[in-house]
Structure formats: C-alpha cells, structure tokens
C-alpha positions, 0 to 999 in steps of 0.5 A, spaced: 878 104 869 875 100 875 880 098 880 881 092 881 878 088 888 882 083 893 881 080 899 888 080 903 888 076 909 892 075 915 893 082 914 896 084 921 902 080 920 908 081 917 907 078 910 899 080 910 901 087 912 906 088 906 901 085 901 896 091 903 900 097 902 903 093 896 896 092 893 893 099 894 900 101 892 898 098 886 892 101 885 887 096 888 881 096 891 883 091 898 878 088 904 885 087 909 882 082 913 885 081 921 883 078 926 881 083 930 880 091 929 884 093 933 890 090 931 887 092 924 887 099 925 893 099 928 897 096 923 894 099 916 895 106 915 887 110 913 886 110 905 879 112 905 876 110 898 881 105 897 880 100 904 876 097 908 878 093 915 874 087 917 875 082 923 874 075 923 877 068 923 879 064 917 877 059 920 869 059 919 865 059 914 861 065 915 867 071 916 870 068 910 863 068 906 861 076 910 868 078 907 867 077 900 860 079 902 863 086 904 867 086 898 863 086 893 858 091 897 863 095 898 867 095 891 862 092 887 867 086 886 871 081 888 877 080 882 882 075 888 883 073 893 891 073 897 891 069 903 896 069 908 892 068 915 896 061 919 897 059 925 905 055 927 906 051 931 913 048 933 910 041 938 915 036 937 912 029 935 912 027 941 908 031 945 902 033 940 895 031 941 889 030 937 886 038 940 894 042 937 893 039 931 886 040 929 887 046 931 893 048 926 889 045 921 882 048 924 886 055 921 891 052 916 888 048 912 881 048 912 881 055 914 884 055 906 879 051 904 873 055 906 876 063 904 878 061 896 870 056 897 867 062 899 871 067 892 870 063 888 864 062 889 862 070 887 868 068 881 864 063 878 858 067 877 864 073 874 867 067 871 873 069 873 878 071 878 884 068 882 885 065 888 893 065 892 894 061 897 900 060 903 903 054 902 911 054 907 918 051 905 918 046 911 914 042 906 921 042 902 926 040 908 924 032 911 929 035 918 924 041 920 920 037 926 919 041 930 923 046 937 927 051 938 921 055 932 921 050 927 914 048 925 913 041 928 909 035 925 901 040 925 904 046 923 908 041 916 903 038 914 897 043 914 902 047 909 902 039 905 895 039 906 895 046 902 899 044 896 895 038 896 887 043 896 890 049 891 892 043 885 885 040 887 882 048 887 886 050 880 883 044 877 875 045 880 876 052 877 880 053 871 874 052 867 871 058 870 877 062 868 879 061 874 886 061 876 888 057 884 896 057 886 900 058 892 906 061 894 911 057 899 915 062 902 923 060 905 924 062 912 921 070 912 924 075 918 915 076 920 913 074 928 914 067 925 921 067 927 920 070 933 923 063 938 929 062 934 935 061 937 941 064 933 943 058 932 937 056 927 937 063 924 944 062 922 942 055 919 937 058 916 941 063 912 946 058 910 941 054 907 940 059 901 944 061 896 943 068 897 946 068 904 940 072 908 932 071 910 926 073 906 923 080 908 916 080 908 915 085 901 919 079 898 913 074 900 908 078 898 911 081 891 910 074 888 902 074 891 901 080 888 904 078 882 900 071 882 894 075 882 896 080 876 895 080 868 902 079 867 901 071 870 894 068 866 897 063 864 898 060 871 895 056 874 896 049 879 903 051 881 907 053 886 911 057 886 918 058 892 920 063 894 926 063 899 933 065 896 935 058 894 934 054 900 932 049 895 940 048 893 942 048 900 
C-alpha cells in the first residue's frame, strides 16, 4: 500500500514535534515544516526516506507553495496538512500597536490561510485531502486578556479568526472531496507557557476537570485522527482538547 503524505508545520515546537513523531509511527511520509533548518535538524530524528525537512515562513505564500511542491516531488503526492505553526502574544490591549497586532495576524491567521490554500490547490486536482488548522482554547474564555504569559487581544483574535477561516474553507472545499477541521488545544506543556507564573499554572490546572495540563502528544493525536480514514465524515468542526476546561 502506498504511504500517505502529510505536511506538519510548526515541526520544531512542542505539539508539532510530537505530531511529526506520531505521523512517522503511523506509517506516513512527512514533510516537517519549520522556521530554520538548524532547529529542524536538531528536533527531528533522521528517518531516511520517510521524512524531508523544509525551512520557511508560513506567512509567505511562496514558502507554503514550495513546501507543497517538495512533498509532491519527494513522495509523489500530498494527502493532508496539519498546521500547528503559530506565534504568541501576551500583550494587554493598552500595550498593543498596529505593528504587533498585524505581526500576530500574519503568522496565525494569514499563515493558516496560505498553508491551506497551497495544499488545497494540489488536493483539488486529486479530489481528496484533509486540512487541519489550530485555533486555541483561549477563544473560549472571555477572561483571557493577556499579561503573565496568557494570550492577549492579538493572539485571541488571530485564533478566533482561524475558526471562521476553517468553516469557510470546509464549505468551499467539501464538494472537491477535501475535509477541513480545527483542533482547539487547552493549556499544554509547551514552551509557549514557559512564562506562566505558578499562580497562572495553578489556575489553568484547576479549570480542567482532569486536574492537569495537556501533553503535546495528546493534542497531536487529535490532529492525526482528523486526517485519518476514521474521521472521513468529519468536516467544518472544532475539536476541543482541553481536559474538560470548558466546564471550569
């Protein structure tokens, strides 16, 4: 059986790195997309013919198209993309200016569109494919406003926009056999929360009904599920993976 091929963005981050490993373990070919080749080589194990590394910027249309071209050239096909790449901002609304706001939107929202657009252009020709984007549990909680490491207005707005983008693409691409969904992680043990104070960590933990923060592989597993055959009738959905924090 021919191996399926997936592009994983944010491949050097906590969730992205876990996703690359899981995709390889599940027998897929992987294009690991990260910002710098040095970090990719440091983070990703050598898998010989199973994986290829690509350094680029998801906010650049040319880089997104080049990643898709590489997948097709290297493996002959592109079946799915799981897009974790993002930038964080904890700036409170009074500290934000247009430059910072647009910087966050460029990576988190425009980047999501450009990655999906590049992948979809190839998938439309094949009449099949799956795209997974990443929003955030921060969108659920109106009390999140920034500072102390929490997502601020720019970050939350960018991740809220991903939900609207995902639903628009799901509607447009469904007739072409392409599914589009999003994962919404809760607070997860990644470098993104390294600046959390002990008090904020405790508050985030207490908000979950499972009484702990998420692990990167637990988030990655849901992304991998959404591109699998088991999820073949799921599109236009946001899957919350937050240990029950909705109820907090």
